[in-house]
VMD Tcl script that draws the C-alpha trace (Angstrom):
set ca {
  {-45.58 17.38 -7.80}
  {-42.88 14.74 -8.49}
  {-42.64 16.43 -12.15}
  {-41.98 20.04 -10.81}
  {-39.05 18.49 -8.59}
  {-37.40 16.49 -11.40}
  {-37.96 19.43 -13.65}
  {-36.08 21.57 -10.89}
  {-32.96 19.20 -10.28}
  {-32.45 19.06 -13.94}
  {-32.05 22.60 -14.22}
  {-29.69 23.09 -11.36}
  {-27.58 19.97 -12.23}
  {-24.57 20.88 -14.24}
  {-23.01 18.50 -16.86}
  {-20.09 16.40 -15.65}
  {-16.62 17.92 -16.96}
  {-14.78 15.43 -19.50}
  {-12.83 12.67 -18.03}
  {-9.24 12.96 -17.37}
  {-6.58 10.22 -17.30}
  {-3.98 10.60 -14.84}
  {-0.43 8.39 -15.82}
  {0.47 6.40 -12.78}
  {3.56 4.63 -12.64}
  {3.89 1.30 -10.71}
  {6.91 0.73 -8.74}
  {9.04 -1.92 -9.82}
  {8.40 -5.58 -8.38}
  {10.52 -6.73 -5.58}
  {10.79 -10.01 -7.09}
  {8.79 -11.80 -4.34}
  {10.78 -10.07 -1.55}
  {9.19 -9.70 1.85}
  {9.67 -7.10 4.39}
  {9.77 -8.25 8.24}
  {8.73 -5.41 10.58}
  {9.96 -5.91 14.22}
  {7.69 -4.04 16.86}
  {10.72 -1.56 17.60}
  {10.47 -0.52 13.95}
  {13.52 -2.64 12.51}
  {12.87 -4.04 9.27}
  {14.26 -7.16 7.52}
  {14.00 -7.58 3.73}
  {13.87 -11.42 2.83}
  {14.29 -12.66 -0.78}
  {12.85 -15.88 -2.24}
  {15.77 -18.59 -1.71}
  {16.72 -17.02 1.73}
  {18.87 -19.11 4.24}
  {16.25 -19.64 6.97}
  {18.98 -20.43 9.71}
  {20.62 -17.32 8.75}
  {17.60 -15.47 9.36}
  {16.41 -17.21 12.13}
  {20.00 -16.44 13.73}
  {19.48 -12.87 13.17}
  {15.86 -12.43 14.66}
  {17.70 -14.28 17.63}
  {20.48 -11.97 17.77}
  {18.10 -8.60 17.50}
  {15.66 -9.74 20.36}
  {18.48 -10.43 22.39}
  {19.81 -6.97 21.56}
  {18.84 -3.78 23.65}
  {20.82 -1.37 21.66}
  {18.94 -1.86 18.24}
}
mol new
graphics top color blue
foreach p $ca { graphics top sphere $p radius 0.5 }
foreach p [lrange $ca 0 end-1] q [lrange $ca 1 end] { graphics top cylinder $p $q radius 0.2 }
display resetview
């Protein structure tokens, strides 16, 4: 019985089509930058070597501003 099912499946299975490779272009690296997204959708890109004091001041200003 198993042999009949196997033969039936082998008759109905079609051979797979040949593999087609599609070239993919990777985006250029951001140089280690990260993007900080705030809940209201504002994004700040921070690159290596950023001034933490300036970032802190910007974050405080954005939190205090209701127009952004």
